[in-house]
Every structure is written in C-alpha cells, then in structure tokens.
C-alpha positions as CSV (number, residue, x, y, z in Angstrom):
1,M,-6.1,16.5,-14.7
2,S,-6.5,14.7,-11.1
3,C,-7.4,11.1,-11.7
4,V,-8.5,8.6,-9.1
5,A,-9.2,5.0,-9.9
6,I,-12.1,3.4,-7.5
7,I,-10.8,-0.3,-7.5
8,V,-14.3,-2.2,-6.4
9,A,-13.2,-5.2,-4.4
10,A,-16.0,-5.5,-2.3
11,G,-17.3,-8.8,-4.0
12,R,-17.9,-12.2,-2.8
13,G,-16.8,-14.1,-5.6
14,T,-18.2,-17.6,-4.8
15,R,-18.5,-19.2,-8.4
16,A,-14.6,-18.9,-8.6
17,G,-14.7,-21.7,-5.5
18,G,-12.0,-21.7,-3.1
19,G,-13.0,-20.4,0.2
20,L,-11.9,-17.1,-0.4
21,P,-13.2,-14.1,-2.2
22,K,-12.3,-14.2,-6.2
23,Q,-9.6,-11.1,-6.0
24,Y,-7.4,-13.3,-3.0
25,H,-7.0,-16.0,-5.0
26,Q,-3.3,-16.2,-6.0
27,M,-1.9,-15.6,-8.9
28,A,1.7,-15.9,-10.1
29,G,2.6,-16.2,-6.7
30,E,0.4,-12.6,-5.2
31,P,-3.1,-12.4,-4.8
32,I,-5.4,-10.9,-8.0
33,L,-6.0,-7.8,-6.4
34,R,-2.1,-6.4,-6.0
35,H,-1.4,-7.5,-9.4
36,T,-4.8,-4.9,-10.5
37,L,-3.4,-2.5,-7.9
38,R,0.2,-2.4,-9.1
39,L,-1.2,-1.3,-12.4
40,F,-2.8,1.4,-11.1
41,A,0.0,2.8,-8.7
42,N,2.6,2.1,-11.6
43,M,0.5,4.5,-13.8
44,P,1.7,8.3,-13.5
45,G,-1.8,9.8,-14.9
46,I,-3.3,8.1,-11.7
47,T,-3.0,10.7,-8.4
48,A,-4.9,7.9,-6.0
49,I,-6.1,4.7,-5.4
50,L,-9.7,4.3,-3.6
51,P,-10.6,0.6,-2.8
52,V,-14.2,-0.2,-1.7
53,I,-13.6,-3.7,-0.2
54,H,-16.2,-6.2,2.5
55,L,-14.8,-4.8,6.1
56,N,-14.4,-8.7,6.6
57,D,-11.7,-8.5,4.2
58,A,-9.9,-5.9,5.9
59,D,-6.9,-7.7,6.6
60,L,-6.5,-9.7,3.5
61,F,-6.6,-6.0,1.7
62,A,-3.5,-5.0,4.1
63,Q,-1.8,-7.9,3.3
64,A,-2.7,-7.1,-0.8
65,A,-1.5,-3.8,-0.6
66,I,1.4,-3.8,1.1
67,G,4.2,-1.4,0.1
68,L,1.8,-0.2,-3.0
69,E,1.8,4.0,-3.4
70,K,-1.2,5.9,-4.0
71,I,-3.5,3.6,-2.1
72,L,-6.2,5.4,-0.1
73,T,-7.8,3.8,3.5
74,P,-10.4,1.4,2.2
75,V,-14.5,2.6,2.2
76,E,-16.8,-0.2,3.1
77,G,-18.9,-1.4,0.1
78,G,-22.2,-1.8,-0.3
79,A,-24.4,-4.8,-1.1
80,T,-24.7,-3.9,-4.9
81,R,-21.8,-3.0,-7.1
82,Q,-24.2,0.3,-7.8
83,E,-23.9,1.2,-3.8
84,S,-19.9,0.2,-3.7
85,V,-19.3,2.7,-6.6
86,H,-21.7,5.8,-5.1
87,A,-19.8,5.0,-1.9
88,G,-16.5,5.7,-3.5
89,L,-17.8,8.8,-5.2
90,K,-19.1,10.2,-1.8
91,V,-15.9,9.4,0.1
92,L,-14.0,11.6,-2.6
93,A,-16.4,14.7,-3.0
94,G,-14.3,16.4,0.0
95,H,-11.4,16.9,-3.0
96,A,-13.3,15.7,-5.6
97,P,-10.9,14.6,-8.7
98,E,-11.1,15.9,-12.2
99,L,-11.7,12.3,-13.8
100,V,-12.3,9.2,-12.1
101,L,-11.6,5.5,-13.2
102,V,-13.9,2.8,-12.1
103,H,-12.4,-0.8,-12.4
104,D,-13.2,-4.3,-11.4
105,A,-10.6,-6.0,-9.2
106,A,-10.8,-9.0,-10.9
107,R,-9.3,-7.5,-14.5
108,P,-5.7,-8.0,-13.4
109,F,-4.5,-8.0,-17.5
110,A,-5.1,-4.4,-18.5
111,T,-2.6,-2.7,-19.5
112,P,-1.0,0.4,-19.3
113,A,-2.0,1.7,-22.7
114,L,-5.8,0.9,-22.0
115,L,-5.8,3.3,-19.0
116,A,-4.1,6.0,-20.9
117,R,-7.1,5.7,-23.4
118,A,-9.6,5.6,-20.6
119,I,-7.9,8.5,-19.0
120,K,-8.1,10.5,-22.5
121,A,-11.5,9.4,-23.1
122,A,-13.2,10.6,-19.7
123,G,-11.1,14.1,-20.2
124,E,-12.9,14.6,-24.1
125,H,-16.1,13.2,-23.3
126,G,-16.7,12.7,-20.2
127,A,-18.0,9.2,-19.8
128,A,-16.3,6.4,-22.2
129,I,-15.9,2.7,-21.8
130,P,-13.8,0.2,-23.3
131,V,-15.7,-2.0,-25.9
132,L,-14.6,-5.2,-27.8
133,S,-16.8,-5.8,-31.3
134,V,-19.0,-9.1,-31.0
135,T,-17.6,-12.0,-33.3
136,D,-20.1,-14.8,-32.2
137,T,-23.6,-14.6,-33.3
138,I,-25.9,-14.1,-31.0
139,K,-29.2,-15.2,-30.0
140,Q,-32.6,-14.2,-28.2
141,V,-34.1,-17.3,-26.2
142,D,-37.4,-17.2,-23.8
143,A,-37.9,-18.9,-20.5
144,E,-38.0,-22.2,-22.0
145,G,-34.6,-22.1,-24.4
146,Q,-36.1,-21.7,-28.0
147,V,-34.8,-18.9,-30.1
148,V,-37.0,-16.1,-30.4
149,A,-34.6,-13.3,-32.9
150,T,-31.3,-13.7,-33.9
151,L,-29.5,-10.1,-32.8
152,Q,-27.6,-7.9,-35.4
153,R,-24.2,-8.3,-34.1
154,D,-22.8,-5.1,-36.0
155,A,-24.4,-2.7,-33.5
156,L,-23.3,-5.0,-30.6
157,R,-20.2,-4.3,-28.0
158,T,-19.0,-6.4,-24.7
159,V,-18.1,-3.7,-22.0
160,Q,-15.0,-3.9,-19.8
161,T,-13.2,-1.9,-16.9
162,P,-11.8,0.7,-16.3
163,Q,-14.6,3.0,-17.3
164,S,-14.0,6.5,-17.1
165,F,-15.7,10.0,-16.3
166,R,-15.6,13.3,-15.2
167,Y,-16.0,12.7,-11.4
168,N,-19.0,15.8,-11.2
169,L,-20.8,14.2,-14.0
170,L,-21.0,10.2,-12.3
171,H,-21.3,11.5,-9.1
172,S,-24.2,13.9,-9.8
173,A,-25.6,10.3,-11.8
174,H,-25.2,8.0,-9.0
175,E,-27.0,10.6,-6.5
176,A,-30.2,10.8,-8.6
177,A,-30.0,7.0,-8.7
178,A,-29.6,6.5,-5.1
179,Q,-32.4,9.4,-4.2
180,A,-34.8,7.1,-6.9
181,G,-34.3,3.8,-5.3
182,I,-32.3,3.1,-8.5
183,R,-29.7,0.2,-7.2
184,N,-29.0,-2.5,-9.1
185,L,-27.6,-1.3,-12.5
186,T,-24.8,-3.4,-13.2
187,D,-21.8,-0.8,-14.0
188,D,-21.6,2.7,-14.2
189,A,-22.3,3.4,-17.7
190,A,-25.8,2.0,-17.2
191,V,-26.1,4.8,-14.4
192,M,-25.0,7.4,-16.7
193,E,-27.4,6.4,-19.5
194,W,-30.3,6.5,-16.6
195,A,-29.5,9.9,-15.9
196,G,-29.4,10.8,-19.6
197,Q,-26.1,11.5,-20.2
198,P,-23.8,10.4,-23.3
199,V,-21.8,7.5,-22.9
200,F,-18.6,7.0,-25.9
201,T,-16.4,4.1,-26.1
202,F,-12.9,3.4,-26.6
203,E,-11.1,0.6,-27.4
204,G,-10.8,-2.3,-25.1
205,E,-8.3,-5.2,-25.2
206,A,-9.1,-8.7,-25.8
207,A,-6.7,-10.0,-22.5
208,N,-8.7,-7.6,-20.7
209,M,-10.6,-11.2,-18.9
210,K,-12.8,-10.4,-15.8
211,L,-12.4,-13.4,-13.4
212,T,-15.4,-14.9,-12.2
213,S,-15.5,-18.9,-12.5
214,V,-13.3,-21.8,-11.3
215,E,-12.3,-21.8,-15.0
216,D,-11.2,-18.5,-15.6
217,M,-9.1,-18.8,-12.8
218,E,-7.8,-21.3,-14.5
219,K,-7.0,-19.6,-17.5
220,A,-6.0,-16.6,-15.3
221,R,-2.9,-18.6,-14.3
222,M,-2.0,-20.0,-17.7
223,A,-1.9,-16.8,-18.9
224,A,0.3,-15.0,-16.2
225,P,3.7,-14.4,-17.8
226,V,5.9,-17.5,-16.9
227,A,8.6,-15.3,-15.5
228,Q,6.2,-14.1,-13.3
229,Q,4.8,-17.7,-11.8
230,K,8.0,-18.0,-9.6
231,S,8.2,-15.6,-6.4
232,T,9.5,-12.4,-7.1
233,P,13.2,-12.5,-5.4
234,S,13.1,-10.1,-2.3
235,W,16.0,-7.5,-2.1
236,A,17.5,-9.0,0.5
237,S,18.0,-11.7,-1.4
238,L,19.9,-9.9,-4.2
239,G,22.9,-8.7,-2.7
240,D,25.2,-8.3,-5.9
241,V,24.2,-4.2,-6.7
242,R,25.5,-3.1,-9.6
243,T,25.1,0.0,-11.4
244,G,25.7,0.4,-15.3
245,T,25.7,3.6,-17.4
246,G,24.5,4.3,-21.5
247,F,25.3,7.2,-23.7
248,D,23.6,7.8,-27.5
249,V,23.4,10.2,-29.6
250,H,21.2,10.5,-33.4
251,A,21.3,13.5,-35.3
252,F,18.4,15.7,-37.0
253,A,17.3,14.6,-39.9
254,P,13.6,15.5,-42.3
255,G,11.0,14.5,-40.2
256,D,7.8,16.2,-38.8
257,H,8.4,13.8,-35.3
258,V,10.5,12.2,-32.9
259,I,10.6,9.5,-30.8
260,L,12.1,9.9,-26.6
261,G,11.5,7.3,-24.1
262,G,8.6,5.2,-26.2
263,V,6.6,8.5,-26.7
264,T,5.9,10.0,-30.0
265,I,6.9,13.9,-29.9
266,T,5.9,16.5,-32.9
267,H,8.7,18.3,-34.3
268,S,10.1,20.4,-36.4
269,A,12.7,17.2,-38.0
270,G,13.0,13.7,-37.2
271,L,15.8,11.7,-35.8
272,S,18.5,9.6,-38.1
273,G,19.2,6.3,-37.1
274,H,18.6,2.7,-38.4
275,S,15.6,1.8,-35.9
276,D,13.2,4.4,-34.7
277,A,16.4,6.3,-33.4
278,D,14.9,6.3,-30.1
279,V,18.0,7.7,-28.1
280,G,16.6,7.7,-24.6
281,L,15.5,3.9,-24.7
282,H,19.0,3.2,-26.5
283,A,20.7,5.0,-23.6
284,L,18.5,3.5,-21.2
285,T,19.6,-0.1,-22.8
286,D,23.1,0.3,-22.9
287,A,22.8,1.1,-19.2
288,L,21.1,-2.1,-18.3
289,L,24.1,-4.3,-20.9
290,G,26.7,-2.3,-18.9
291,A,25.4,-3.2,-15.7
292,L,25.4,-7.3,-16.5
293,C,29.0,-6.8,-18.2
294,D,26.8,-8.1,-21.4
295,G,28.6,-5.7,-23.9
296,D,26.4,-2.9,-25.7
297,I,23.3,-2.6,-27.6
298,G,25.3,-2.6,-31.2
299,S,26.5,-6.1,-29.9
300,H,23.3,-7.5,-29.4
301,F,21.4,-5.5,-32.3
302,P,23.8,-4.8,-35.3
303,P,23.0,-2.0,-37.5
304,S,24.7,-3.9,-40.1
305,D,21.8,-6.3,-39.8
306,P,18.5,-5.4,-42.0
307,Q,16.1,-6.9,-39.7
308,W,16.5,-3.8,-37.3
309,K,15.6,-1.2,-39.9
310,G,12.8,0.5,-38.5
311,T,12.8,-1.4,-35.4
312,S,11.0,0.2,-32.5
313,S,13.3,0.8,-29.7
314,D,11.2,-1.1,-26.8
315,R,12.3,-4.3,-28.7
316,F,16.1,-3.4,-27.7
317,L,15.2,-2.2,-23.7
318,R,12.7,-5.3,-23.2
319,H,15.8,-7.6,-24.0
320,A,17.7,-6.1,-21.6
321,V,15.0,-6.0,-19.1
322,D,14.6,-9.8,-19.7
323,K,18.4,-10.6,-19.7
324,V,18.6,-8.9,-16.1
325,R,15.5,-11.5,-15.2
326,S,16.9,-14.4,-16.7
327,L,19.9,-13.9,-14.0
328,G,17.0,-13.7,-12.0
329,G,17.7,-10.1,-10.9
330,R,15.4,-7.0,-10.7
331,I,15.5,-3.6,-11.7
332,A,15.6,-1.0,-9.0
333,H,16.7,2.6,-10.3
334,L,16.9,3.8,-14.0
335,D,17.7,7.8,-14.0
336,L,17.4,9.5,-18.1
337,T,18.7,12.6,-18.9
338,L,17.8,13.7,-22.2
339,I,20.4,16.9,-23.9
340,C,18.6,19.0,-26.5
341,E,17.6,22.6,-27.3
342,A,14.1,21.3,-28.7
343,P,11.8,19.7,-28.0
344,K,10.6,20.7,-25.1
345,I,10.5,17.3,-22.7
346,G,8.7,18.6,-19.9
347,P,5.4,18.0,-21.0
348,H,6.1,14.9,-22.1
349,R,7.9,13.6,-18.9
350,E,5.4,11.7,-17.2
351,A,3.9,9.7,-20.5
352,M,8.0,8.5,-20.9
353,R,8.0,7.6,-17.4
354,A,5.1,5.7,-17.8
355,S,6.2,4.2,-21.3
356,I,9.6,2.9,-19.9
357,S,7.4,1.6,-16.5
358,A,5.4,-0.4,-18.7
359,I,8.3,-1.8,-20.9
360,C,10.5,-2.7,-18.0
361,D,7.5,-3.8,-15.5
362,I,8.6,-1.5,-12.5
363,P,6.9,1.2,-10.6
364,A,7.3,4.5,-12.3
365,A,8.3,5.6,-9.0
366,R,11.6,4.0,-9.8
367,I,12.3,6.0,-12.9
368,S,13.5,9.5,-13.3
369,V,13.4,11.2,-16.4
370,K,15.1,14.7,-16.8
371,A,16.4,16.9,-19.4
372,T,18.8,19.9,-20.0
373,T,20.5,21.7,-22.4
374,S,24.1,22.3,-23.5
375,E,23.7,26.1,-23.2
376,K,23.4,26.5,-26.9
377,L,27.1,24.9,-27.1
378,G,28.4,22.0,-29.1
379,F,26.2,19.9,-31.8
380,T,23.0,20.3,-29.1
381,G,23.2,23.8,-28.7
382,R,23.3,24.4,-32.2
383,R,20.3,21.9,-32.9
384,E,21.9,19.3,-35.1
385,G,20.8,16.3,-32.8
386,I,20.0,14.8,-29.5
387,A,21.9,12.9,-27.0
388,A,21.3,11.5,-23.6
389,M,22.7,9.9,-21.1
390,A,21.2,7.0,-18.3
391,S,22.5,5.2,-15.3
392,A,20.6,1.6,-14.4
393,T,20.8,-0.1,-10.6
394,I,20.3,-3.3,-10.5
395,R,20.3,-6.5,-7.9
396,L,21.5,-10.0,-8.5
397,P,21.7,-12.8,-6.2
398,F,25.4,-13.7,-6.1
399,S,26.7,-16.5,-7.7
400,E,28.8,-19.1,-6.7
401,G,31.9,-17.4,-8.0
402,D,31.5,-14.2,-6.4
403,A,34.0,-13.1,-3.0
C-alpha cells in the first residue's frame, strides 16, 4: 500500500531552551529532526515524507533535510498540532495515499520495527496508535493538589507516535472537526474518537520518548549511541574504497519456514545450520569481512562453538558492521543475490531491504536484494537448498602505511 508519513515539526518547543525549536537542537552532531527524517526515509514501506513546519524555520529545515530521499515540499503548519496535521492532509488530497502515519518530529528514537507495526496496524484496522502500559500508580487531584481518586491503571495506556490511519478516514475526521470548530484535540486518535471512529492499539517502544524539556534533551544526548557522538566522516575523507564478496550455502531440512535476509518466510522446509541458517545475512557478513581483509564468518563465529547454536544471524552482520565503523569507515553499498527455486523472493524483497537497512543502519537505497534460479540445474535446481552471493563496498580512511 502507498503510505505517506506526515512529520509534525511546526512547534516552537520553547521548554527545551537553547533559543531554537527543539526539533533543531543538535544530537550526535545533527539536528534531532534529521534523525527522525532519516528513519522514515530509510524505511521501504514509506512512499513519501511530508514535513509540516513553521515558515520561519525554512532554512533550518533545509539544512536538516539535505541529501535525504522521499521528502516532499514542506507545508506550513497551523496554530495547533491538529491544524498542522490537517494542513498536511489537505495537501495530500490530490494524490491521496492509502495509508498515512503521523509522527512527532521530536521523537528521534523510534525504530523500523515500530514503523512496520504501525503500517500493518493501519492496514488492518484503519486507525491505530502505539501504546505502553502504565506502571506507576496514577492519582487524580483537584485544583488545590488534593488527591480525589486513584485510577485503575490496568486499563490505562500512554500514547506515542507514529499514529497510523487509512488516509481517507483521517482526512474525513479532520475535515469534520474543522467544520465544527474543534481545533485543540491533542492527537490524531482524539480526532478519530471525536468523529466516532474506532481506534485500536499496538505495542509501542519505551525508548520512543518525546523530547520536550531541557532534561529530555540531556537524556537524549546520553541515549544517542556513542558511535554517533562523533560527526559522521564525509565521503571525501574516506579515500580507501574496498569491495568484498561473500558466498554461502545451506541445505533444506525438516521445518515450516526459512529465514532469509532477516525475514521469516513460510515454506515447506527449513534450512539446516548451526545458527538460524540465514544464508543471505551470512553472505553479507562474509562480504563485509572480505572488504576488511579480516577472515570470514567462521573465524569470528566458529560453528564448533556451542554458544552460537541457534543464534540470530543479524548478530553476525552487526559484528561486521561494527568493525567497519570502528575503523572510521562507512558502508557504501550492499548487493545480495539469493539462488533458489523456492520460496519466491519477490514478495519479501522490500522487507529484506528494510531488515538489512535496520541492522546495518544505512539507507535502503544503498541495499540491493535480487533473486534467481539455476534453471533447475545443480543442488538448488533440485530444491536441495539455497545459495547466496553478496558483495559489499566500503570506504575507509587511508592509514599511515598506505601508499
């Protein structure tokens, strides 16, 4: 389904201090808004991104978004959050997407997994929001601060974004609310509730905090990965361009699914291996290690070692990614080819790209996933197993010993 993300970034965010709207504060060397935009830009399930901004921030936004893909021309926000989202929805009306996600600009710690749940929930329910259970006791107090009631927390939830909807339902609800003079509902779920539309929930993420106060900003800077605290090296400074290749094979075994490229696929058989036998991630791991001239997957994770039995292969690939970064390098491109008669790879290609993008923390636009058969020749042609070939291009800084 086509799915557009509306990023609400028109607020002034004065409680965060610093003289700038909070979404433009720096975190790990970049504006907070850029972290948020990159998350959605790298998600294959997102068709486009529509930012809603304050016109006074046009230059700040342009700097935050430079080089990112899928971003539409920003829309001017309104006086309230509800009016800002409505402005975005009206712009989309001419080429209405099937689904729309609405996300706070100052929530930079959402993950691709959360976005995937949001997209799925919108398609299934029409309106859905990420929530967390309440663990603290909640008291209701009066104007003088006296407790008047203790609320039953079992039925209470805290609400996050991205909130997800079928576009036509959310647009209609916002139009009706605007015509009725309702302008201060605090989230899009409230707009849907006002319009009489049912709203469902899905699992949120504890780390998906909204940055509001000075204290929040300090927590965010502490929470940002240490590797991101340094400015990302520019491509121009990484003159050592290297390419590595990887190849892996796993035989079919009794089972009802295979894991390929980090994606579980229902199948008439499983794959045999000491780990989860993800032949695609194994080949990519070897390609990165090859580009580093640092052995192969077996030398880092020996199959004779029982600690790796049944291990998810994203751990292997992440290890190789971390080794690239520990040398001050960047991954420029990954190319994976899966060779099998079955299962069909095409329906799962974008999910694999999203999975690999999340593991490697690089844009999906730099990841290729392809599939082919061996024309019924050899062990793959006889449906005895699956093979994978991969290549990786990385860029490293020149060392002192390089000519």
